[in-house]
C-alpha positions, 0 to 999 in steps of 0.5 A: 261341690265334688272334689276328686283327687286321682293318682294316675299311672299315665306315663308323664309327657316328658317321659313319652316318646313324642310331644308336640307344642305350638305358640303363636306370638304377639303379632300373629293374627289370632293373638291380635284378636285375643289381645283386642278382646282382652284389652277392651274388656280391661278398658270397659272394666276400668271405665265402669270402675271409675264412673260407677264404682264397680265393674259392670257386666260385659263379655267382649270375647268374639273378635274377627280380624280380616287381613288387609293387602300390601305391596311389599318389596325389598327396602320398602312397601305399603299397605294398600288395603287396611286390616279390618278388626270386627269386635263383637260382644255384650256390655252395659250401654247405659246406667240411669241416664248416662250412656257409656261411649262403647265405640269410642272406648273401643277405637281408642283402646285398640289404636293405642295397644296396636301402636304399642305392640306393633312397631311398624303398624300405623293403626289410624291408617292401617286398621279399621275398627268396627264394633258390634256391641250390644246390651247383655241379657237380664239373667247374665247381668243379674249374676253380678248382683250377689255378695259372691258373684254367680257363674254366668256360664257352664264351662270348663277350666283346665290347667297343668304343671309343670311345663316340660322342657319342650313346652318351656323351650317353645314358650321362651324362644318366642318371648326371646324373639319378641324381646327388646334385646332381639329387636335391637340386634335384629330390627327386621324381626317382626312381631308375628312369630309362630313356633311349632316344637316337636320332640321325638325321644331326645331330639327337638325340632323347632319350625319358626315362622318370622314375618321379616320387615322389608325396610331393613332388608335391601335384597334377596341375598341380604335376606338369606344372610340375615336368616343364617345369622339369626339361626345361629343366634337362636341356637345360642339361646336354646343351648341355655335352656336344653342339653338336647339336640335341637334343629331349627328351621326358619321360614321353611317355605323360603326358596332362593331360586324362586325368590320366595321369602317371608317379607312384610311391611308391618311385621305381621302377616295380617297386612297381606291376607292372613286372618285371625279369630279369638280362641284359635290361638294359645290357651290360658298358659300361652301354649297350644298343647295337643298332648295335654288336657285343653279346653276350647274355651277362649279366656280373652275378653270375658268379664273378670267378675263372673265368667268362669270361662276365664276365671276357672282356666286361671284358677286351674293353672294356679292350682296345678302349679301349687300342687306340683310345687308343694306336694312333691308330685312330678305333675298335676292336672286340674279340671274345674266345671262350673254351673251357671247361676252357682257361686263362682267359688263352688264348681260342680266338680273339681278334679285333680290328677297327680303323678306321685309316689306319696301315699294317696291319703297324704296327696288327697289332704294336701291337694284338697287344701290347695284346691279350696284355697284357690277356689276361695280366692277366685272372687279376687282374681279380677284385680290381677286381671285388670293389672295384666298379672296373668297370662291369658293367651 
């Protein structure tokens, strides 16, 4: 294993002239696909643990949401064509003579969390769940049979810390809009929320898409009045986070004269033709950050025991956070690269870049200790994953 510690002279992002960051909220079609994959991975893991005493091989990291069709109007509406959620992956189907009820687990799990996450979606009525899950290959199943699990893929994990003010603002604003507090004050705010943040020098612009729920809005005039009140509500929230000037646009495509508004029956655009897919949304830290290091690896749905596409993204973020917190550096980036068949605690390469004024020798020693500690802890990450203690998207 090669560990490389590099002091970089790059301009920290928070000091650059511009940054762009995006977050897709919990009701966005892409996030729904990530959630579908991850919840099913957790459900399979828990079933395997209960029935066979261990988590067995699976990768449920492919999912496609085909949007439905709806007829929506002020004060009501209905879904006329259900959403179609197609879940694809690999999982152990039989152990001895006992067959694992994969399709039954998939339907029950998906209907349960959809009902919990989306207040106005009726899963049994509005969603068709299809599964295309087959047994995995022999060589990947074998990676489980080792005292230290072996990587079942050659993949990249990336992390960075700390978040900039703009990144934190985008993340926290979406969390706020999907909080119980906001839903009580503004029940018409649906769960499908997307935020694009742009900072140019000291000015931040947030473009926020919110799927409003039609049953709570009786007319076009009321829609625009509610949107104006909500705008002030959000401004009051962001002032708690930043002293910078922030401009906010909600549902920028709305047009009063042309009667164009963002109205839904269920609170998600998936009801009316917007589609989704695993891996097209937030990275493992919950953000889409084109000015930061990223990997295209989707963390959701991958097995939590051997799949480094999931484990290394979590570990890289944890390494970056601790380095930034404990070593007096202004920023840290971590890159981990696995090799299929090697122990998951031994990546091919662990590369850390730091922004620091400390002597290189001091930085290297502290970083190496943190890296090795977190690599040794990777085989235990699965318990926290099953308990949903980590952000994955």
